[in-house]
N, C-alpha and C positions, 0 to 999 in steps of 0.2 A: 439355851434351855439346859439346866443341869439335869443329872441322872435322876435324882429324886424327884424333881418336877415331872419328867416324862413318865415315871412309874406312876406317879399320883393321877395324872391325866389318863393314862391308859387303864388304871384301876377304876377310875370313875366311868370311863367309857364302857369297860367291861360289866360293870353293874347295870348300866342302862340297857346293854343288849341282853343280859341274863334275866333282867325283869320279864322278858318275853318268853324265856324257857319256863320260868316259874309260873307264869300266867296261865299257861296251858292247863296244868293241873289244878291251879286255883279256879279256872272256869268250870272244871268238870262238875262240881256240885250244883252249880247254877244251871248247867245244861240239864242235869238230871231232874232238878226241880221244876225249871220253867218249860222244858220240852218234853218231859217225861220220858228220857232215855233210860235204857237198862244200864247196869254197870258195864256190860260187855260193849254196848254201842257207844257209850261215853268214853270208855278206854280206847275206842277206835280213833278218837280225836287225838289223844296222846300218840298213837301210832302213826297218824298222818303227819304230825309235827316231827316225829323221830325218823320216819322211813326215809324221806327225801334228804333230811339233814345227815343221816348216817351214810348215805352214798356220796352226798356232795362235799362234806367236809374233807375227805381224802382227796377228792378231785382238786378242790381249791388249794389244798396243801401241795400237791404235785405242781400246780401252776405257780405257786409262789416260790418253789425251788428254782424255777426258770426265769421268772420275772418278779421284780419287786412291785408290789400293788398296794402301797399304803392308802390309796384312795378307797379301797374296798372297806375301810373302817367306818367312815361316815355313811357310804352308800348302803352297806349291809345293815347298819343300825337302823336307817330309816325303813328298809324293807322288812325288817324283823318287827317293828312297830306297826307298820300298815297292815300286815296280815292279822295281827291280833285286833286292831282297831276295827277291821271290817268283819271280824268272825261273828259278833253278836247281832249284825244288822239285818240278817236274812234267816228265816226259819229253815231254809232248805239245808238238809244234812250234808249234801254233796258240797254246796257252796261252803259251808263251814269247814269241811275238810280241806278244800282248796285254799281257803284263806289261811287256815292254820299251817298248811304245807308251805305257802309262800313265806309266812314268818319263819318256818323252819329253814328255808333256804337261805334267808337273810342272816339267821344265826350261824349256819354252816359256813357262809362266805367270811364271816367276821373272825372266827376263831384261829384258823391256821395263821393268817397274816398277823394277827394281833400278838399271838405267842411268839412269832418270829421277831417281830419288833420289840416286844418285851424282853426277849432273851438278849437282843443286841443292846437295849437301853440298860439292862440290869448287869451287863458284863458278866454274866454266868453266875450271878448271886442267888443262892437258894432262897435266902430271905426276901429279896425283891421279887422274885417269881411267886413267893408265897403271898406277898401283898397284892400282886397282880390278880392272882386267883381269888383273893379274898374279896376284891371287887365285884367278881361274879357272884360269890356267895351272898354278898349284901344284896345284890339284885334279886337274887332267888328269894331271900328273906322278905324283902319289900314287896314282892309280887303278890302274895296272898292278902296282905294289908291294903294294897292299892286296889285290887280286884274287888275285895270286900267293900271298901269304901265307895267305889264307883258303882258296881252292879248291884249291890245291896239297896243302893239309894234309888236307882232309876232303872234297873233291869239291865238285861243284854243289850238294849238298844243304846246304852250309854258307853259301850266299849270304845267308840272313837277318842274319848277322853284319855284312854290309855296310851294314845300316841304322843303324849308330851315327854315321857323319858327318852324316846327315840330322837326327839328334836334337841333335847339337852345333850344326850350322848353324842350325836353327830357334831354338835358345836364344840364340844371339849376335845374331839379327836383332831380337829382341824389344825391346831398348832403343831402337833406331832407329825401330821401329814406334810405340812409345809416345810418343817425342818428336814424331813427325809427327802422331799422333792427338790430342795435346794441344791442338793449334790447328787441326785440320782443319775443325771446325765454324765457327770464325770466318773461316777462309781461304776456304773454299767447297769444293765437291766436284770442280772441274776446274781446268784451267789456261787462263788468258785468252790470246787470240792476240796475239803480239807484233806489233810494227809492221813487221818485216822481212818481205820477200817470199820466197815459195818458189821455189827453183830446181829444178823437177821434172826437167828434162832432165839436169842434172848429177847428180841423185840417182839416176836410172835408170842412168846410165853407171857411177857409183860401185857400185851394186848389182850390176851385170854383172861388174865387176872382182873383187868379193868372191865372186861365185859361182865364178869360175875359181880363186880362192884356197882356196875351200871344197873343190872337187873334188880339188886337190892334197893338202890336209891331211888330209881324211877318207880318202881313197884310201890315203895312207901309213899313217895310224893304224890302219887296218883290217888292212893286210897286212904292215907292217914287221916285226912280231914273227915271223911265219912266214918272211919273206924273209931276216932275219938269221939264223934257224936253219938255213936251207938254205945260206947263205953260209959259215957259221962251224961247220959240224959238227953241226948238229941239237940243241944244248944248249937247253933251256927257258930257262935263265938268260940265255943270249945274246939270245934273243928279247925277254924281259922288259927286259932292259937297254937294247935298242934303243928299245922303246916308251917308257920312262921318259926316255931322253935326247931323244926327240922332244918330250914334253910338257914336260920341265923347262926345255929351251932357250926355250920360249915365255915362261916367267917372265922370263928375262933380256931377251928381245925386246920385251916390253911395256914394261918400265921404260926400256930403251934408247930406244924409240920416242918416249915422252913427254919425255925428256930432249933428244932430237934436235929434236923439234918446238919446243921452246922456244927453239932457236937458228936453225933454218931452218923454212920453211913445211912444213905436213904433206904436202902433194901431192909436194913435191920429195923428202922423206924416203921416202915410200911408194914412188915411182918407182924410186929407186935400190935400195931394198930388194928389190923384185921382180926387177930385173935380176940382182942377186947370187944371189937364190934359184934362178933357173933354172939357173945353173951349179952350185949345191949339190945340187939334185935329180938332175942328170946324174951328179954323183959317187956319190950313193946307189945309182943303178941300175947303173952300169957300172964303177965302182972296185972291185977285188977286195979281200978280206982285212979285217982290223980298222978299216982307214981309213973303213969304212961309218959307224962311230960318229961320226967328225969331220964327215962330210958330213950325217949326220942332225942333229947339233947345229947346223951352219950353216943347214941347211934350217928348222929350227924357229925359230931367231932371225930369220932373213929373213921367214918367214910372218908372224911376230908383232910384228915392228916396226911394220907399218901397222895392227895390229888395233885397238886403242883410238882410233888417229887416225881410222880410218874410221867408227868409231861417232860421234865429235864432228863429223866432216865431214858425215855423214848428217843430224845434228841441225841443222847450221848450214845445210844445203841445204833443209832442211824445218822452219824454225824455228816455224811454226804447228802442226806435227804431230809434236813431240819423241818421243811414245810410238811412234807409228807408225814414224818413222825408226829408233828403237832396235830395234822389233821386227823390222823387215826386216834391218837390218844385222847383228843379233845372232842372228836367227832363220832366216827364209826364205833369205837368201843364205849364212848360215854352215852350216846343216845341210843345205842342198840337195846337198852333196857326198855325202851318203848315198845319193841317188838313183842316183848313178854307180857305187856299190859293187857291185851286182849284175852290172853290165856288165863291170867290172874282173875280178870273180871268174869270170865265164863265160869271158872271154879267158884267164884263168890256167888254168882246168880244160882248155881246148882247146890251149893252147901251153905257156907257162910264166909264172911270177910276173915274171921279169924282162921279158918281153915285154909282159905286162899293165901293168907299172908305167912302162914307157918313155914313153906318152903324157903322163904327169903332168909331164914337163919342159916341155911347151908351155904348161901352165897359168899359171905366173908370168910367162911372155913376153906372154900375152894381157893379164894384168892390167897389166903395164908399158905396153903400147901404149895401153890405155884411160887410164891415169893421165897419159900424156903430153898429153892434150887436156883434162884436168879443171882448172878454175880453183880457186884458193884463195879461200874465201869471205872477204869483207872484214868481219869481226866484230870490233868493238873488244874489246881485252883488259880484263877487269873491274878496276876500280881498287880500292885498299884501302878497304874499308868500305862502298862502294857499287857493285856490279857495273854496268857500263854496258849499257844496252838490255835490261835484264831486266824481265820483267813483274812486277806487284806480288805475284802469287801466289807466284812463285819466290823472290822476295826474302823474303817473310814465312816461307815454308817453310824457307829457308836459315837465317833467324834462329832458327827453332824447333830446328833442328839443332845450331847453334852455342852457343845460350843458351837452352835450354828452361826453362819455369818449373817 
């Protein structure tokens, strides 16, 4: 299996998993309409998906630092789909929270191991990691369209149909899993510690920057559909379109980020991206009329240009704990924005959605300020045929992916 083939399969699998992250926010308007939830109560569903995922992803990351677990890719994909599939079948708010939390655990289990495998398969390429991240963005973008097509037709009782992406994602993961398992016994169960030293202080600052990014993105993804419907006459299609633009722009942003990082360093690219994003979020909140779609697109691109770059930065700041770094940058700090959603919902109930969304303008500004003080790790680019400064385990696993027996 060639490197490009592996990245494509991993990207498709990533899309199938992140459909379920996007589905949570996409289901919120339907829960409000069909079950008469308030904004605060509905945002609690996003919190349930985020809370366990926030805690679990770093835990799974630490486990993958000790043991290679590629089998997690198909298993966690199925678990993520199962939770969403069951979420609409029972009117109990408690059971809905449980099912959405189960989906969140599946998503949490998937990301650290998939990021580790993608880094091996990409041999350190920023462009390849950008494409891997793009798969997740495409999954996010498809989520509101799939949810609208299914739930708008048959109501929440049709959510079991949303299980199909999980079945597809688990299937496309299998060739990569088999390729890794062919030599897993000979390679060993873990990853040896590389010679490079950890820069924990920079990693903590990076994580804080991603927290602020997460609050902005999750806050918008939870409420942008409802906000667009308010601003554009109450059409369900208007809200679905706004959420799709928010997610689809991320696909463009991830690819763009990888390309820009190949020309300039990652810290510089992320810094400028966050500065532009602050202006874009202000446009979403305050510019009236259909222009909201333009600013949603700019916001999405701006928030996702740094996304894959932050994952590789985290891995380079913590080279001895690649799985932990991946689990935190993709998990704890990415999904922690869900913890802020109930506060945004409560403020919206008490005032208005516009007032509640206004503080999100500050989030990319704070990320920009943090990135101004971050260093670019001095990690040599891998040479053709023999990546520099990679441990023997990673080199042999990469050989398994690119030329399995």
